[in-house]
N, C-alpha and C positions, 0 to 999 in steps of 0.2 A: 238265652243265646238267640242271635238273629237267624232267620230262615231265608231271608231274601238275599239273592246273590250280591246286589249292590251294597247292602248293609254289611255283609261279610267283608266285602272289599274295603269299605270305609273303616272297619275295625282294624284291618291290617295296615292301612295307610296311616291311621291315627297312631298305631304302635310305633311305626317307623319315624313319624314326625316327633313323637314324644322322646324317642331315643336321641334324635338329632338335637332337640331343644335342650335336653339334659346335658348333652355333650358341650353345647355352646355355653350354657350357664356355668358348668364346671370349669371350663377354660377361663372364663372371665373371673370367676372366683379365685382361681389359681394366680392369675395376673395381679389381682388385688392383694392377695397375701404376699406376693413377691414385692409389690409396691410398699406395703407396710414394713416389711423387713428392711428394705432399702432405706426407708425413712429412719427406722430405729438405728441403723448403722451409719446414719448421716451421709449416705451415698446419694447426693442430690442429682447427679447426672443420670444415674441408673433409674432413679425414681421418676425423673422427667421423661425419659424414654418409655418407661412402663406406662406412665400416664397417657402418652400419645397412643400407645398400643391399646390401652384399655378404652380410650375414647373411640378409636376406630372400630374395635370389636363391638362395643355397645351400640354404636350407630348401625353397624351391620345387623346386629340382633334386633334392633327396632324395625328395620326394613322387613325382616322375616317374622315379625310379630312374636318374638321371644320375650321382649320387654316392651313396656309402654314407653313412648317417647319421653314423657315427663319423668318417669322413673330413671331412665338412662341419664337424662340431663341432671337430675338431682344427684345421682351417684358420682358423675364426673365433677360436678360442682363441689361436692363434699371432699373428694380426693384432691382437687386442685387447691382447695382451701387449706387442707393439711400440708400440702407441699409448700404453699406460700408461708404458712406459719413456721415450718421447719427451716425455710431459707432465711427468714428474717431473724430467727434465733441463732443461726450459725454465724 
């Protein structure tokens, strides 16, 4: 355990940031699950709206260093590819 006052403060700050990051990641995962359900139900309008929301949230998360920029882009690309395949099959 740290003895220095600044180190103790950093520990507290890190705990708060970890909780925030977990919350952001969880929110994005929930949107992705909703997106997949919408695709399974062939509800393309809802899936398209969710994709826009996911893209926005992922970009916000990259600014806050929750995700790496390339990882967020890869995720959006994967989901948009799924949406495109679903729309061509319908």
